[in-house]
C-alpha positions in Angstrom: -71.8 71.1 -163.0 -70.6 71.9 -159.5 -72.1 75.3 -159.3 -75.6 73.2 -160.4 -75.1 70.9 -157.5 -77.2 71.6 -154.1 -77.6 69.4 -151.3 -80.4 71.4 -149.5 -78.6 74.6 -148.6 -75.6 73.6 -149.7 -74.2 73.9 -152.9 -71.4 73.5 -155.3 -67.9 71.9 -153.5 -69.3 71.5 -150.6 -72.4 69.5 -151.1 -70.1 67.2 -153.6 -67.7 66.9 -150.1 -70.8 65.9 -147.8 -72.2 63.1 -150.2 -69.0 61.7 -150.4 -68.5 61.5 -146.5 -71.9 60.0 -146.6 -71.3 57.2 -149.1 -67.9 56.1 -147.2 -69.8 56.2 -143.5 -72.4 54.2 -145.5 -69.5 51.8 -146.9 -67.6 51.5 -143.5 -71.3 50.9 -141.5 -72.1 48.0 -143.8 -68.3 46.7 -143.7 -68.8 46.3 -139.8 -72.4 45.4 -140.2 -71.0 42.3 -142.6 -67.8 41.4 -140.3 -69.7 41.5 -137.2 -72.5 38.8 -139.1 -69.6 36.5 -140.0 -67.9 36.6 -136.8 -71.5 35.7 -135.2 -71.9 32.6 -137.4 -68.6 31.6 -136.8 -69.3 31.9 -133.0 -72.2 29.9 -133.5 -70.4 27.4 -135.3 -67.5 26.8 -132.6 -70.3 26.5 -129.9 -71.7 24.2 -131.5 -68.4 21.9 -132.6 -67.5 22.9 -128.6 -70.7 21.0 -127.4 -70.2 18.0 -130.0 -66.6 17.6 -128.9 -67.7 17.8 -125.0 -70.2 15.4 -125.7 -67.8 13.0 -127.2 -65.4 13.0 -124.2 -68.1 13.3 -121.8 -67.5 9.3 -121.6 -63.9 10.0 -120.0 -65.3 12.3 -117.7 -63.6 16.0 -119.1 -64.1 18.3 -121.9 -62.4 19.0 -125.6 -60.5 21.6 -123.8 -59.2 19.7 -121.1 -58.2 16.8 -123.6 -56.2 19.7 -125.7 -54.4 21.0 -122.6 -53.6 17.3 -121.5 -52.2 16.7 -125.3 -49.6 19.6 -124.9 -49.0 18.9 -121.7 -48.3 14.9 -123.0 -46.1 16.3 -126.0 -43.8 18.0 -124.0 -43.6 15.4 -121.7 -41.9 13.3 -124.9 -40.3 16.0 -125.6 -38.6 15.9 -122.5 -38.0 12.0 -122.3 -36.6 12.7 -125.7 -34.1 15.1 -124.5 -33.3 12.7 -121.8 -33.1 9.7 -123.7 -30.3 11.5 -126.3 -28.8 12.6 -123.4 -29.0 9.6 -121.8 -27.6 8.1 -124.9 -24.9 10.7 -125.1 -23.1 9.8 -122.0 -23.4 5.9 -122.7 -21.4 6.9 -126.0 -19.0 9.3 -124.8 -18.3 6.1 -121.9 -17.9 3.7 -124.7 -15.2 5.6 -126.4 -13.5 5.7 -122.5 -13.6 1.7 -122.2 -12.0 1.7 -125.6 -9.0 4.2 -125.2 -8.1 2.5 -121.9 -8.0 -0.6 -123.7 -5.6 0.1 -126.1 -3.2 1.7 -123.4 -2.8 -1.1 -121.6 -0.9 -3.0 -123.6 1.0 -0.5 -125.2 2.5 0.7 -121.7 3.8 -3.4 -121.3 5.2 -3.7 -125.1 9.3 -3.7 -124.9 9.4 -0.6 -127.8 7.3 1.9 -125.0 10.3 0.8 -122.4 12.8 1.7 -125.5 11.5 5.1 -125.9 11.2 5.7 -122.4 14.8 5.2 -121.8 16.0 7.0 -125.6 13.7 10.1 -123.5 15.3 9.8 -120.5 18.7 10.0 -122.5 17.7 13.5 -124.0 17.7 15.5 -121.0 20.7 13.9 -119.5 22.8 14.4 -122.6 23.0 18.3 -122.2 24.3 18.1 -118.6 26.7 16.0 -119.7 28.4 18.1 -122.0 28.3 20.9 -119.1 29.6 18.7 -116.8 32.4 16.9 -119.1 35.2 19.4 -117.1 34.1 17.5 -113.5 36.2 14.6 -112.8 33.3 12.2 -112.0 31.3 11.4 -115.4 30.5 7.9 -114.3 27.1 8.4 -112.2 25.8 10.3 -115.4 27.2 7.4 -118.2 25.4 4.3 -115.9 21.7 6.7 -115.6 20.7 6.0 -119.1 21.4 2.5 -118.7 18.7 1.8 -116.1 15.3 1.0 -117.2 13.5 2.1 -113.9 12.2 5.1 -115.4 9.1 2.8 -117.7 7.7 1.1 -114.3 6.3 4.3 -113.3 5.1 5.9 -116.9 3.2 2.6 -117.3 1.6 2.9 -113.7 1.2 6.7 -114.1 -1.0 6.0 -116.7 -2.9 3.1 -115.4 -3.6 5.4 -112.7 -5.0 8.0 -115.1 -7.1 5.4 -116.6 -8.7 3.9 -113.7 -11.0 7.4 -112.5 -12.9 7.0 -116.3 -14.7 4.0 -115.4 -18.4 4.3 -114.6 -19.3 4.7 -111.1 -21.2 2.2 -109.4 -24.4 1.9 -107.6 -24.8 2.2 -103.9 -25.3 -1.1 -102.2 -28.5 -1.1 -100.8 -29.5 -3.6 -98.4 -32.9 -2.7 -97.1 -34.8 -6.0 -98.8 -32.0 -8.8 -97.9 -34.0 -11.1 -95.8 -31.2 -13.8 -95.6 -29.9 -17.1 -98.0 -32.1 -19.1 -100.2 -30.9 -22.1 -102.3 -31.1 -21.1 -106.0 -30.9 -17.4 -105.6 -28.6 -14.8 -104.6 -29.4 -10.9 -103.6 -28.2 -8.6 -105.3 -27.5 -4.8 -103.2 -27.0 -3.0 -106.4 -30.5 -3.4 -107.7 -32.0 -4.9 -104.3 -33.7 -7.2 -105.4 -32.9 -11.5 -105.7 -31.5 -13.3 -108.8 -31.6 -16.9 -109.8 -28.3 -18.4 -109.8 -24.9 -17.9 -107.9 -23.4 -14.9 -107.1 -20.1 -13.7 -108.7 -16.9 -13.9 -107.1 -16.8 -10.3 -105.4 -20.6 -10.2 -104.9 -20.4 -13.7 -102.8 -17.9 -12.5 -100.6 -20.3 -9.3 -99.8 -22.8 -11.4 -99.0 -20.4 -13.8 -97.0 -20.0 -10.9 -94.6 -23.9 -9.9 -94.6 -25.0 -13.4 -93.6 -21.8 -13.4 -90.6 -23.8 -10.3 -89.4 -26.8 -12.4 -89.2 -25.1 -15.2 -87.2 -23.7 -13.0 -85.0 -26.9 -11.6 -84.3 -28.7 -15.1 -84.0 -25.8 -16.0 -81.5 -26.8 -13.2 -79.3 -30.5 -13.6 -79.7 -29.5 -17.7 -79.0 -31.1 -18.3 -82.2 -30.2 -20.9 -85.1 -29.7 -19.5 -88.8 -31.1 -21.5 -91.4 -30.7 -21.3 -94.9 -34.1 -21.8 -96.6 -34.5 -24.1 -98.8 -37.5 -22.4 -100.8 -37.6 -19.9 -103.5 -38.3 -16.4 -102.0 -41.6 -15.4 -102.1 -41.2 -12.1 -103.7 -39.6 -13.8 -107.1 -42.2 -14.3 -109.7 -44.1 -17.9 -109.3 -43.1 -20.7 -112.0 -47.9 -20.2 -112.8 -49.6 -19.6 -115.7 -50.3 -16.5 -116.2 -53.8 -15.2 -115.2 -56.6 -13.6 -117.3 -56.6 -9.4 -117.0 -59.7 -7.9 -116.6 -61.1 -4.8 -118.0 -59.6 -1.5 -115.5 -62.0 0.2 -114.1 -63.2 3.4 -114.7 -62.7 6.5 -112.0 -64.7 9.3 -111.2 -63.6 12.6 -113.0 -60.6 13.2 -115.0 -58.4 10.2 -115.3 -54.8 11.1 -115.4 -54.0 7.4 -117.3 -55.2 8.6 -120.1 -52.0 10.9 -120.5 -49.6 8.9 -118.5 -50.4 5.5 -118.8 -51.1 2.7 -115.6 -50.6 -0.3 -113.7 -53.1 -2.2 -112.4 -52.7 -4.8 -109.6 -55.2 -7.8 -109.8 -55.6 -11.1 -107.6 -57.1 -14.0 -107.8 -57.5 -16.4 -104.7 -56.6 -20.4 -105.7 -59.0 -23.5 -104.6 -56.2 -24.8 -102.2 -56.4 -20.7 -100.1 -53.3 -19.7 -101.8 -53.1 -16.2 -103.3 -51.3 -14.9 -107.0 -50.7 -11.2 -107.0 -50.2 -10.0 -110.7 -49.6 -6.5 -112.8 -50.6 -5.1 -116.1 -48.8 -1.9 -117.5 -51.5 -0.3 -119.9 -50.5 2.4 -122.4 -53.1 6.2 -122.1 -55.7 4.2 -125.0 -55.8 1.4 -122.5 -54.1 -1.1 -124.2 -51.8 -3.9 -122.1 -48.4 -3.4 -123.0 -46.9 -5.7 -120.8 -48.2 -8.2 -117.9 -46.4 -9.6 -115.0 -45.8 -13.2 -113.7 -47.6 -13.8 -110.3 -46.4 -13.3 -107.3 -48.1 -14.6 -103.3 -48.3 -11.4 -101.6 -49.8 -7.6 -102.4 -46.0 -6.1 -101.2 -43.9 -8.5 -103.4 -46.5 -7.6 -106.5 -46.2 -4.0 -105.7 -42.4 -4.5 -105.5 -42.0 -5.7 -108.6 -43.0 -3.3 -110.3 -40.6 -1.1 -108.6 -38.0 -3.8 -110.4 -39.5 -3.8 -113.6 -39.0 0.3 -113.8 -35.7 0.2 -112.9 -34.6 -2.7 -115.4 -36.3 -0.7 -118.4 -34.1 2.6 -117.4 -30.6 0.1 -117.4 -32.1 -3.3 -119.0 -31.5 -4.5 -122.3 -34.4 -5.4 -125.1 -33.8 -8.1 -127.1 -36.3 -9.2 -130.1 -37.3 -13.3 -130.4 -39.7 -15.5 -132.4 -41.6 -18.8 -131.4 -44.4 -20.2 -132.8 -45.1 -17.6 -135.1 -44.9 -14.8 -132.8 -42.2 -12.3 -132.1 -42.0 -10.5 -128.6 -39.3 -8.9 -126.7 -37.0 -9.6 -123.9 -36.2 -7.3 -121.2 -33.1 -8.4 -119.5 -31.3 -7.3 -116.8 -28.7 -10.0 -115.4 -30.2 -13.6 -114.9 -33.5 -11.7 -114.7 -35.7 -11.9 -117.8 -39.1 -10.1 -118.6 -41.3 -11.5 -121.4 -43.2 -9.3 -123.3 -46.5 -9.6 -125.2 -46.2 -11.9 -128.3 -46.9 -9.6 -131.5 -47.9 -10.5 -135.1 -44.4 -9.5 -136.6 -40.9 -7.7 -135.8 -42.2 -4.2 -136.6 -44.7 -4.9 -134.3 -42.9 -6.0 -131.2 -40.2 -3.3 -131.6 -43.2 -0.8 -131.5 -44.3 -2.1 -128.3 -40.5 -1.7 -126.8 -40.7 2.0 -127.5 -44.2 2.1 -125.8 -43.0 0.5 -122.6 -39.9 2.9 -122.2 -42.6 5.8 -122.7 -44.9 4.6 -120.1 -42.8 2.3 -117.5 -42.4 4.9 -115.5 -45.7 5.9 -114.5 -46.7 6.7 -111.0 -50.1 5.8 -111.2 -50.9 1.8 -109.8 -54.6 1.0 -109.2 -55.4 -2.5 -108.1 -59.1 -3.7 -108.1 
């Protein structure tokens, strides 16, 4: 059959090879056309989806690609926060174990059985020299040495000295915001802010020393130091919370859709007084914490810094009243009360949101 196969001037096996090559080439060209066609269809569909996505996010002043990149940044930020939080919890757990060990060691060093064991330990190294020095005529000092309980005292002192450095270091005192004495409140240099109530004894000594510096300076300037009878203006005013306005939109890309934001507002009272207050919003624009009122913008902004610090080192609890649940953030005598929620789970979820977005650096006024 191959001898009868002809393709023009080509006959036999050569003709068969040429025909197979043409078939393979045609199949390859067809496959390329099909792949390119599918690619064009996919690119056109992706372009339509990108266009629809960009039109959807145009209200926020960004594109879909920017939103995806921002979401990746937010995920990386959350992972970093989780690692830092885990490291902090691990350090706190280690510190807690150390404190428990110190509590157990102190009473053991003072009990009578410990003194006996120390005396027995002192006797053991002395007994061997007694056998070697026995031929000498003076054995009496060796016999009296074990009867003295003095070695027990330095052992107890050494354990106390070894335990003391394990305590957590205190924060450095900051007197930059100290403005003198006020009735009913005291200044805490560790947090650099005032608290209601009376200062602890150790802190009262520091405050007395600081007040003497004021008195010495006043005496030099021939001025009288007066203890103020009113609450310092940078503490929250005991007035009802003011209604919040919808945050204003910003031109271009808004970073707060990733990190959240603080918005500072104010109202003017009929008597000429001013009340400033701030609100913490999550990336979705939902209010997750509302502050009390302050009489000056400076004190309101200072309260934001204090709130950030208290979120890191304060203690969260959940309470209920009037069939509503809310969190309380406590730091010494200062209490931040959260927004009321319908159930315990919602109040607990709000704590997690506050911890996630309270450290944002975005602070806006309106």
